[in-house]
C-alpha positions as a printed Julia matrix, in Angstrom:
359×3 Matrix{Float64}:
 -82.35  -21.52  -74.02
 -80.34  -18.47  -73.84
 -77.07  -20.41  -73.03
 -76.95  -22.22  -76.74
 -75.9   -18.56  -78.27
 -73.42  -17.87  -75.97
 -70.03  -16.85  -78.09
 -66.71  -17.8   -77.27
 -64.88  -15.77  -74.41
 -61.48  -14.95  -75.92
 -60.32  -13.49  -72.61
 -61.43  -16.81  -70.76
 -59.84  -18.8   -73.71
 -56.67  -17.12  -73.15
 -56.39  -17.27  -69.64
 -56.61  -20.96  -69.55
 -54.1   -21.39  -71.93
 -51.39  -18.83  -69.83
 -48.5   -20.69  -68.09
 -48.8   -19.66  -64.71
 -52.52  -19.41  -64.35
 -53.88  -18.77  -60.91
 -57.37  -19.43  -59.77
 -58.18  -18.8   -56.11
 -60.99  -18.01  -54.23
 -63.57  -19.18  -51.06
 -64.35  -22.9   -51.23
 -68.0   -21.68  -51.0
 -69.92  -18.47  -51.32
 -71.4   -17.9   -47.88
 -72.53  -14.21  -48.11
 -72.45  -11.43  -50.17
 -70.25   -9.71  -47.9
 -67.53  -12.73  -47.65
 -67.48  -13.03  -51.36
 -66.92   -9.44  -51.88
 -64.22   -9.0   -49.39
 -62.48  -11.88  -50.41
 -62.48  -11.13  -54.01
 -61.26   -7.63  -53.53
 -58.31   -8.63  -51.41
 -57.65  -11.29  -53.96
 -57.8    -8.56  -56.67
 -55.26   -6.19  -55.3
 -52.67   -8.9   -55.21
 -52.6    -8.61  -58.73
 -51.29  -11.96  -58.98
 -54.84  -13.69  -59.89
 -56.45  -14.63  -62.91
 -59.61  -16.1   -62.55
 -61.82  -16.03  -59.09
 -63.29  -19.4   -58.13
 -66.27  -19.33  -55.81
 -68.41  -22.75  -55.01
 -72.19  -21.8   -55.62
 -73.63  -25.73  -54.95
 -71.34  -27.81  -52.7
 -72.1   -31.32  -52.92
 -71.17  -32.37  -49.11
 -70.59  -36.62  -48.34
 -73.18  -36.1   -45.26
 -76.65  -34.64  -45.27
 -76.99  -31.6   -43.12
 -74.21  -30.04  -43.82
 -73.71  -26.17  -45.44
 -74.52  -27.05  -49.24
 -74.0   -23.5   -50.69
 -76.18  -20.7   -50.92
 -77.41  -21.96  -54.31
 -78.37  -19.61  -57.45
 -78.72  -16.66  -55.71
 -74.78  -16.38  -54.84
 -74.18  -16.01  -58.79
 -75.42  -12.47  -58.38
 -72.91  -11.79  -55.62
 -70.36  -13.18  -57.85
 -71.38  -11.31  -60.98
 -70.84   -8.07  -58.82
 -67.7    -9.31  -57.72
 -66.47   -9.67  -61.33
 -67.63   -5.98  -62.0
 -66.25   -4.73  -58.93
 -62.74   -6.66  -59.23
 -61.84   -6.81  -63.27
 -61.82  -11.22  -62.29
 -62.89  -13.5   -64.63
 -64.91  -16.01  -62.57
 -65.24  -19.76  -62.19
 -67.96  -22.5   -60.73
 -68.11  -26.02  -60.11
 -71.4   -27.16  -62.43
 -73.23  -30.64  -61.69
 -76.16  -30.53  -63.11
 -77.81  -28.89  -66.82
 -79.6   -26.55  -64.17
 -76.53  -25.56  -62.81
 -74.63  -24.86  -66.47
 -78.25  -22.8   -67.37
 -77.58  -20.35  -64.58
 -73.87  -20.12  -64.14
 -73.9   -19.1   -68.02
 -76.69  -16.53  -66.98
 -74.86  -14.86  -64.85
 -71.99  -14.36  -67.03
 -69.64  -17.03  -65.75
 -66.73  -17.15  -67.79
 -65.44  -20.81  -66.63
 -67.15  -23.6   -65.29
 -65.31  -26.81  -63.97
 -66.75  -30.43  -63.46
 -66.06  -31.53  -59.7
 -64.59  -35.12  -59.25
 -67.77  -36.58  -57.94
 -69.26  -35.77  -61.41
 -66.12  -36.72  -63.54
 -66.63  -39.98  -62.2
 -70.4   -40.29  -63.39
 -70.64  -41.1   -66.98
 -74.09  -40.19  -66.98
 -73.71  -36.95  -65.38
 -70.82  -35.96  -67.72
 -73.33  -36.61  -70.65
 -76.0   -34.63  -68.85
 -73.67  -31.68  -68.97
 -72.56  -32.53  -72.57
 -75.6   -32.12  -73.66
 -76.25  -29.08  -71.36
 -73.2   -27.08  -73.11
 -73.75  -28.3   -76.7
 -73.76  -25.48  -79.33
 -71.9   -22.98  -76.61
 -68.37  -22.18  -76.61
 -67.76  -22.48  -73.0
 -64.27  -22.91  -71.41
 -64.53  -25.88  -69.17
 -61.92  -27.6   -66.73
 -62.57  -31.03  -65.46
 -61.16  -32.36  -61.96
 -60.13  -35.66  -61.83
 -62.33  -38.47  -60.81
 -62.53  -39.3   -56.91
 -60.62  -42.82  -57.7
 -57.78  -43.3   -59.4
 -59.46  -44.15  -63.0
 -57.75  -42.29  -65.87
 -60.16  -43.85  -68.33
 -63.24  -41.76  -66.31
 -61.07  -38.74  -66.82
 -60.42  -39.23  -70.82
 -64.41  -40.35  -71.07
 -65.12  -36.87  -69.48
 -62.88  -35.25  -72.12
 -64.24  -36.86  -75.15
 -67.69  -36.43  -74.11
 -67.1   -32.78  -74.16
 -65.31  -32.87  -77.13
 -68.17  -34.87  -79.17
 -70.42  -31.99  -78.81
 -67.82  -29.42  -79.83
 -66.7   -28.09  -76.51
 -62.95  -27.38  -77.47
 -61.85  -24.94  -74.57
 -61.19  -27.61  -72.48
 -58.64  -28.0   -69.1
 -57.71  -30.46  -66.48
 -57.43  -30.08  -62.97
 -55.6   -32.62  -60.8
 -56.85  -32.52  -57.22
 -55.7   -36.04  -56.03
 -57.31  -39.3   -55.46
 -59.29  -40.85  -52.47
 -56.84  -43.41  -50.88
 -57.97  -45.51  -47.74
 -56.14  -44.93  -44.59
 -53.82  -42.03  -45.87
 -53.05  -39.52  -43.38
 -50.29  -37.29  -45.31
 -52.48  -35.97  -48.16
 -56.57  -35.63  -48.03
 -56.25  -37.01  -51.48
 -53.28  -38.66  -52.79
 -51.78  -36.88  -55.52
 -50.97  -39.9   -57.5
 -48.42  -37.95  -59.76
 -48.56  -40.75  -62.43
 -51.93  -40.45  -63.55
 -51.77  -36.5   -64.56
 -48.62  -37.19  -66.01
 -49.78  -39.66  -68.06
 -52.71  -37.19  -69.21
 -50.45  -34.92  -69.88
 -48.86  -37.42  -72.45
 -52.13  -38.23  -73.78
 -53.55  -34.43  -74.06
 -50.39  -32.39  -74.84
 -52.45  -29.47  -75.63
 -54.81  -29.24  -72.8
 -53.67  -27.13  -69.84
 -53.12  -28.93  -66.61
 -53.78  -27.12  -63.51
 -52.94  -28.36  -59.75
 -55.32  -28.27  -56.74
 -52.87  -28.31  -53.92
 -56.08  -27.34  -51.87
 -57.5   -30.33  -52.26
 -54.47  -32.87  -52.35
 -53.51  -31.75  -48.96
 -56.13  -30.93  -47.1
 -54.25  -28.53  -44.74
 -52.6   -25.37  -45.1
 -49.2   -26.66  -44.38
 -48.21  -28.68  -47.61
 -49.77  -26.4   -49.82
 -46.39  -24.49  -50.66
 -44.69  -28.2   -51.23
 -47.45  -29.43  -53.32
 -47.86  -26.38  -55.63
 -44.12  -26.17  -56.45
 -43.84  -29.71  -57.2
 -46.54  -29.42  -59.64
 -44.88  -26.29  -61.04
 -41.78  -28.78  -61.13
 -43.56  -31.23  -63.11
 -44.4   -28.42  -65.81
 -48.39  -27.84  -64.85
 -49.66  -24.58  -66.54
 -51.43  -23.26  -63.23
 -52.5   -23.59  -59.61
 -56.15  -23.38  -57.91
 -55.91  -22.38  -54.66
 -58.87  -22.09  -52.17
 -58.85  -18.44  -50.34
 -60.93  -16.78  -47.83
 -60.54  -13.56  -46.0
 -60.94  -15.36  -42.68
 -60.62  -19.26  -42.81
 -61.21  -19.86  -39.6
 -64.56  -18.85  -39.85
 -65.13  -20.63  -43.5
 -68.69  -23.34  -43.26
 -66.36  -25.15  -45.64
 -62.94  -26.61  -45.7
 -61.68  -24.23  -43.31
 -58.59  -26.28  -42.71
 -57.35  -25.88  -46.62
 -57.89  -22.57  -47.09
 -55.55  -19.41  -46.55
 -55.78  -15.54  -46.21
 -55.23  -13.63  -49.71
 -52.23  -12.22  -48.09
 -50.78  -15.67  -47.31
 -51.93  -17.12  -50.96
 -49.72  -13.8   -52.11
 -46.75  -14.8   -49.84
 -47.09  -18.12  -51.24
 -46.7   -17.32  -54.91
 -44.28  -15.18  -54.02
 -42.3   -18.36  -53.35
 -43.17  -20.18  -56.36
 -40.62  -20.79  -58.75
 -42.03  -20.81  -62.58
 -39.61  -22.96  -64.73
 -38.81  -21.78  -68.28
 -40.32  -24.18  -70.74
 -39.08  -22.55  -74.41
 -35.38  -21.41  -74.79
 -33.8   -21.18  -78.29
 -30.86  -22.58  -76.12
 -31.92  -24.17  -72.83
 -35.12  -25.9   -74.24
 -33.37  -29.22  -73.99
 -31.87  -28.64  -70.54
 -35.67  -27.37  -69.35
 -37.28  -30.42  -70.96
 -34.76  -33.04  -69.2
 -34.86  -31.11  -66.08
 -39.16  -31.28  -66.09
 -38.91  -35.09  -67.09
 -36.34  -35.84  -64.2
 -38.59  -34.14  -61.66
 -41.11  -36.29  -62.81
 -39.26  -39.48  -62.63
 -38.41  -38.38  -58.8
 -41.8   -38.06  -57.77
 -42.53  -41.14  -59.37
 -39.84  -42.97  -57.42
 -41.27  -41.4   -54.27
 -44.42  -43.09  -55.05
 -43.17  -46.27  -56.0
 -40.95  -46.54  -52.87
 -44.41  -45.72  -50.84
 -46.23  -48.69  -52.53
 -42.99  -50.82  -51.53
 -43.12  -49.82  -48.29
 -47.47  -50.45  -48.25
 -46.52  -53.95  -49.9
 -43.73  -55.02  -47.15
 -45.91  -53.62  -44.16
 -48.84  -56.24  -45.96
 -45.87  -58.87  -46.02
 -45.23  -58.37  -42.08
 -48.66  -59.0   -41.38
 -48.26  -62.49  -43.27
 -45.47  -63.2   -41.5
 -47.31  -62.84  -38.29
 -49.95  -64.83  -38.96
 -47.71  -67.69  -40.02
 -46.07  -67.65  -36.78
 -48.92  -67.83  -35.06
 -49.92  -70.94  -37.36
 -46.5   -72.35  -37.08
 -46.49  -72.52  -41.07
 -43.25  -71.66  -43.02
 -41.83  -68.73  -44.4
 -41.29  -69.84  -47.76
 -44.51  -70.92  -49.49
 -42.87  -72.22  -53.41
 -46.27  -72.59  -55.0
 -47.16  -68.7   -53.62
 -43.96  -67.39  -55.29
 -44.47  -68.81  -58.36
 -47.89  -67.82  -58.75
 -46.71  -63.94  -58.25
 -43.73  -64.31  -60.64
 -45.99  -65.82  -63.44
 -48.69  -63.25  -62.73
 -45.57  -60.38  -62.89
 -44.37  -61.78  -66.14
 -47.91  -61.54  -67.6
 -48.82  -58.4   -66.9
 -45.16  -57.1   -67.85
 -45.8   -58.37  -71.32
 -49.18  -56.09  -71.53
 -47.02  -52.95  -70.57
 -43.88  -53.53  -72.41
 -41.48  -54.4   -69.61
 -39.08  -56.95  -70.49
 -39.3   -60.65  -68.62
 -35.22  -60.17  -67.32
 -36.52  -57.04  -65.59
 -39.67  -58.03  -64.2
 -37.98  -61.59  -62.54
 -34.77  -59.09  -61.3
 -37.64  -56.8   -59.76
 -39.59  -59.38  -58.23
 -36.82  -61.56  -56.91
 -35.41  -58.34  -54.97
 -39.36  -57.79  -53.66
 -39.62  -61.6   -52.65
 -36.03  -61.6   -50.68
 -36.73  -58.67  -48.67
 -40.52  -59.94  -47.63
 -38.73  -63.44  -46.49
 -35.85  -60.8   -44.79
 -38.95  -59.26  -42.7
 -40.73  -62.45  -42.28
 -37.37  -63.89  -40.63
 -37.21  -61.07  -38.33
 -40.62  -61.77  -37.43
């Protein structure tokens, strides 16, 4: 197969390791005219490094637009030739890999639905074996970092060395603020485990809307992400997929103008910059802790209502002891002190009783 002899794309390799990498383009290729129009406007910004476009679109329900398929790759190649932008597409099968590389696609990315399936990842790894392709891996749809790690290791095992990570958020039942909850602690942990792999944020899929894009993009940059992937369409309201989260190239340009990229290396300020980045991580993790505690108290409130209806006492000593014992066992596993865990759980318990007493 022709893809097996493909040499390393030096320019694509250099781009994914560039601080401030910007990947942009339509959620899906809909027509040649739509793609070329959007690509031309993006290129005119002089801020875009890679043109992304969905050729094959996995849809949750049948009957929706599932992409134009392989014929769209020729349009993508034409856009590349006209604009000079490198190109990127999502692949989910060995045939996708073969077709994409035959049309000189520079970067392949693996979607969240694929990352969650080790069988699919292995199929892609086998198809990529012997190539020097640049591959970006989105986090799995569910918050399981082991699947993300497994995808990296499967690709590395077949000799793929140009690998980057894309954080697009995680599915969470009942969430309304985000389409996919960021759960910042997971990509932060991935960055700790794989410090040499570029980490790219996908605000479009985290938000699921246009209004939150800047805030999520800036948060990502503050957390020392290496780049952004943002969906852009010359006429978002007419888009066949995910129209609510796409913005025009002009709007994208304005958004990028507002982003503040902080220095990551300085002979004098290296300590300060690193400290600031770590403190930003603490801030966002604290936000998530508060959100989780709030959700826990909502459950405690529901329990209070049930106890009231059944005329059962609020304090259940046996249950409290069970919670404490479980927490102490978990504390040992994650290297937290017993004293800290007891103090924390006691505070949680007191607040739960306060809420139930109010009921």
